[in-house]
N, C-alpha and C positions, 0 to 999 in steps of 0.2 A: 492462617492466611486469609480465609474467607471473611472472618470477622474484621480483620484489619482492613481489608479492601472495602467492606461495607461502610465502616466508620469514616474512611477517608473520602470515598467517592460521593458521599451525599452533600458535600459542602460547596463544590464549584468546579471550575476548569482544573484539569490535572495534566501532568505529564506521566507517561508510562515509560519506565526505563527497564530494558530487558537484556538478558544474556541467556541465550539458549544453547544447550549442549550441541556440539558439532559432531559430524561424522568423522572428523579427523582424529578422534581420540585413539591413542595407540592400542588400548585394550580391546577395541572392537575387532579389528583385524580380519573381517570377512566382508567381501564386496556387497553381498546381498543385504547384510545388516547395515552397512554404511549407506547404501541407497535408501533403505527404509528410514534411517535417521535423517538423512539429507532431505527427503520428501517431507518428513514431519517438521523439520526446522523451517523449511520454506513455507509450508502451509500455515504454520503458527505465525510467522512474520507477516504473511498476507492478512491473516485475521486481525492482527494488531494494527496494521497500517490502514486497514479498511475503516477503522473507527476514528482516525484522526489524520493529522498531517505530520510528516517526518520533520524533525528539527535537526537531528544529527543521526549518525549511523544507527544507534539503538535507543533513540528517544523520540517518542511520538506525543504531540500535544492533542488532547482529546476534549471536545466541547462537552459542556455539562449535560446536554440532552442525550448523550451516548453512554452515560456512566453505568446504567443498569446493564446495558448490552456489554460493556467492557467487563463488568463483574462476571457475566456468564462466559465470555470468551476466555478469561483468565482461568476459570474453573475447568473449561473444556480443554485448554492447552495442558494444564496440570494433569488432568485425567489421561490425555493422550500420551504424555511422556511417562506417566506411571505404568500405563499398559505396555508400552514398548520396553520399559525397564524390566517389568515382570516377565514378559515374553522372552526377552533375550538375556536375562540374568545379569543386567548391568548395574553396577553399584554407583552411588552418587550421581545418578542420572536424572537430575531434576532441573527444570528451568528456574531462572531467577527473574521474576517480574515484580517490579515495585511500582506502586501507584503513589504519586507525590502530589499533594494538594499545593496549589500555587497561590501566593499572595498576589494582589493586583499588579504590582510592579514586576514581579517575577513572570506573571502571565504575559505581560507586554514584551518582556525580553525574549521569551520563548516564541511568541508570535512573530516578532521581528526576524528571528532566525528561521522560523518555518516559512515566512513570507519570502525571504531571500532564496531559500532552497526551492520553493514552489515556482518562483519567477524564472529561475534557471531551468527547471524542468519544463516549464511552458515554452521557453525560448528553444530548447532542444526539440520539443515536439513540433514547433513551428518550422524549424529548419528541416526536420525529417519529412513533414508533409509537403513542404515546398520542393524538396528534392524529388519526392515521389511523384508529384504532379508533372515534373519535367520528364519523367520516365514513362508515364502512362501510355503515351502515343506509341512508344516503341514496343510495348508488350502486345504480342499477337495471340497468345494462347488464352482462350476463354476461361479455362480453369484457373489460371493465374489471376486473371482480372476479377473473377468471382471471389477468390480467396482474398484479394486485395480489398474488394468491396466489404467483405465480412470484417476484415481487420480495421478498416476505417470506421465502420459502425460500432465495433467494440471500443475503439478509441474514443468515440463520441460519448458512449455510455460512461466510460471511465471519467471523461471530462465533466460530465454532469455531476458525478459523485464528488469530484474534487471541487467543483464550483460550489456545491451545497456545503461541504465542510468549510471552505474558505469563508463563506457568508456567515456560517454559525460561529466561527472563531473571530470574525471581524477582520479578516486578512484581505488586503486589496490585491487584485490581480492586474491592475493597470491596463485594462482593456485587452489583455492577452488571451483571455478565455473567449471573448467575442471574436477576436481575430481567428482563433483556432476553429471555432464553430464555422466561421465563414469559409476557411480553407478546407475543412472537412466536407462542407456542402459542395464546394467547387470540385473537389476531387471526386465525390460521388457522381456529380453531373458529368464530369469528363469520362469516368469509367462507363457510365450509362451510354454515352455517345459512342464510345469505342465498341462496346458489346453490341449495340444495335447497328 
């Protein structure tokens, strides 16, 4: 697998297609093991998604400057699954992660899909922060406001990461990232006014 990944990822933009074993396997049958597998699956998905932008449920397009990092992440996920498999005595408990090099026209197709998905995600984030701003004045507990402030700052950091990936892949965000930054700034200002 490692040699295969190395030879593929040196050439250009890629998509990563994955299928990770789930906690819903009938032979697991123990809640503690199910939770362990669920946490492993979620952590593995996050690692893959952090390297690129989602196209479909299990397909991530990854820019070429993240390819060495991608190789390391795939090796790490394989190791983590092998460790759980050995610890829990699970058979055929291996992730399937394929790295597929894209021709230029294929890359554009995947970028179009990723762009549509990203724009929907940004629209949803705009709706959420708009709703939240309407509710800030009604929140009276300082602890809730501080948690809200922390959540907004985390969302801003995530937005920075998404903006960076979109630029690397040449994906347009149609001004929605700038609008979100503006809304996050306004929300933080409003929270600050209420707390003080």
